[in-house]
N, C-alpha and C positions, 0 to 999 in steps of 0.2 A: 254653349254653356250647360252643364250637369243640371238636369231636374233634381229638387229636393226630395231626399228619400222619406223625411218625414214634414208634412206642413201642416200644421196648427192655426188655424182660422177663427179669431174670434170667439173661442171656448169661454164657457162658463161654468161653473160650478160652485153650488151652495152647500153646506151640510146644516140643515135647519136655517137659523138665521144669519149663518158665519157665512160669506162669502169668500171662498178659498180661491178662487181664479175669476179675473175679472176683464173677459174680454181679450184674452190671451191671444197674439198671434205669435208665432215663430217657426221658422225654417233651418231644418238641418238638412246638410248635403252628405252624400253618400260617403262615408269613412272618416268622417268628422270627428274628432273629440270633444265634447262638450262637457265643462263643470258647470253644476248648478250650487249657487251657493247663497245663503242668506240666513235669516234667525229661524227659528222653529216657528212652524205656523205660517209659513209665507207661501206655501202652495209649493215645494220643488216635489216633495215625495207624491203628493197628488199628481201631478205631472205624468211621474212614472207610472201609478195605478191607473191612469186613464189609458195611456198607451198599451198598458198589458191588459186592458178590458177588465180590471177587478173595481174599478168604480166608472161608472157611466158619467158623460157631460148632460149639462142642462141645456146647452144652445152653442152653435157652432159647428164647425167640420173637422175633422182630422183626415187626411191622407197620407195612406204609406205606398210609397212608389208609384204614386199617383191613381192609388185606388182607394174610395172611401173606406175608413174603420168601421165608422159606426153607423154607415147607410149604405143602400144597397139599390141598383136599379130595377124597376120593376114596372111594366107596363109604360115606360116611357118617362118615367118620376123616379125622384130618391125617396124611398121609405127607410123606415127602421130597418137596419141589420138583424136576419135572425142569428139563432144559436151556428147554425152550420157554417155561415158566413163569417162569424166570429171566431169560429175557431178554427177556421182555415187562416186566418189574418193574424191569429195568435202565435200560428208558427214561425212566422219571421222574425218574431220578437224573444228573446230569451232577457229573464230578471234574476238577479241575486239580491235577496232580501238581508235585511239589518242581523235576522236570526236564525240565519240558515233554512229552516224549515227543513231539513232532511226528515224523512223517513223512519222513525226509531225503532219498528220493527224489520228492516231491510237493512243487510249489508251495504257497503260501499257501492260497490260493484251494481247490485239489485238498484241503487238508488239512482246511479247514472243511465242504467239501460232503460228503467221502466218506461219514460215517455216515448222514446223512439219507438219501441215494440207497440205501445199502445195507441199510438197517434199518427205512427207511420206503417205499421205493420213489419217492421224490419225483424226478420230475422233474428233468433236469440244469439246466433253464433256473431254475425256481423255486428249487432248492437255491442257485445262485450268486446268484441276487436278494438270496435270506434271507441268505446268506453276505457278502455287501457291505454290505449293512445293519448287521451285526453288525460288522465291519470296519471301517466307519464309525465306529460306537459306541466301538471301543476305539482309534481313531486309526490304524489298520492298512490302511486301504484302499489307498492309493498305494502299499503292499507287495502287494499280491494277486497278483503272478505270479512273486515273489520266492523263491528258495529258501530254506529253513531256515538254511543255512550263510551266507547273505549278511546274518542278522539279529542283533542284539545279542542279550544274555539277556533283557533287559526286554521286547524286540520279540516274541521267541518266547514269553513268557509271555501277551501280551496276545493274541497269534494262538490260545494256548492257550484261553486263555478264550471268546474267539469260537467256538471248536471245540467247548466244551463247553456252549455255548447254542445251539448248531444245532438240536440235538433237542428244544429248547424243554421243558427239564425243569422240573419243581416244586420240586426239591431240588437246591442246588448244595453241593458238598464242597470245601474249598481244602486242600492239605495243604502246610503251610511252603512258599506260593509264592513267596515272596522269598529263601527262605534261599539260593539258591544264585546270586543276583544280587549284582553289586557295588553297593557301597552307593548310588552316585549314581544308580543305575537302579531302585531299589526303590520309590522314590515315585509313577515313574509306573504301576506296576502297581497302589500301594495305592489311586492315584486313580481308575484302572476300577474297582475293588471298591467304593468309596465311591459312586461313581455307580450301581452297580449295586443297592448298598444301598438307596441313597434314591429310587430310581427304579422299582424293581421290587418284586412281592410276594413274592419265591421266598423260600423258605426257604432259609437259608444256614447251614452250619457250617463254622466257620474254626479251624484247627490254625497256632498261630503262636506265636514268639518275640518280635514286635513287641508288647510289651507298649501302647505308646500307642495304636497302631493298635486293639487288642483293645478299648482302653477305649472310643474314640470310635465302633467299629463295632458293637460287640455290645449287644442289650437285656438278654443272661445271660451269666455266664463262669461256666464248671465250670473247678475246679482238681483235676486227676488226679494220683495217686500209687499205684503199686504197683494198677494194674487197678480202682481206686475211685474213685469223687467223695468227694475229701476236703472239699470246700466249695462252695456254688455261690451265687450271689446278681449283684443289678444292679453293673455296671462298678464305679462308686462305693464300693460295700460291699467287694469283693472288692480292689479296689485301695487305697484309702484305709482300709480299717479291717478288714482279715481278720481272722476271730475264732480260727481254728485257727492254732497254733505250726507246724504244718508248711507253711501256705501263707506266714505271714509270713517264715520262714526259706528259703524260695524266693523271695521277692520282694525279700527284702535282697540274696541274690546276683545277682539280675538288676540291681537298682539299681547295685550295686557294679561291676558288669561295664558299666556304663555305660549302659544300657538307658532309656528314658523310660518311666515307669510313670503 
């Protein structure tokens, strides 16, 4: 039996008096495609930000490939991880954000090559060859010399996906990557993600309100509410026959708002 690539054990996280994650435990297997759904403020995005070390946990443990994320061994005991440890662990994970976060003063190619050159010391020529392969995969190689301001939202998001892939992460995190896009641009980004899901063995965690896409994309769906997993299962189980009343209520509202499930 394979070991989980992500093991979350009893983590809590609060922002002031608001407890956004409440003793959350979760295991993700290598290559698994996971969709996280639920109302705003239920803790979904916080999980991704914690895995990316953009937010710190208050308590609990997270292991990536069996290695502690926020702790490290020292003199026979576990201590808080230092920045060097966090930087090394961070290279196993890529994240694509809701608002692209491209560097506006850099062309597309430089946006994609920056991280490998800075963090891994990849020579420029090798970094650019890899970047062009990735840009070709997301349909953006023709825009390699364009500046972000010259791109549509969908194009920016496809570049952001290529940039996240440039470090060859084992885990990819997608945080509402289509919610800031015009409706006609959503499909071009979803198509790239479908390609990634079908053609790679990367572990992928997706936070989305695109329920139809979550159904088609995921091996497993987790429904969150108030910092806890209320229900989880295969997409057909969650979307066609949810057992928990809270899940049923959420999906009814989603369908009433015109979303495909």
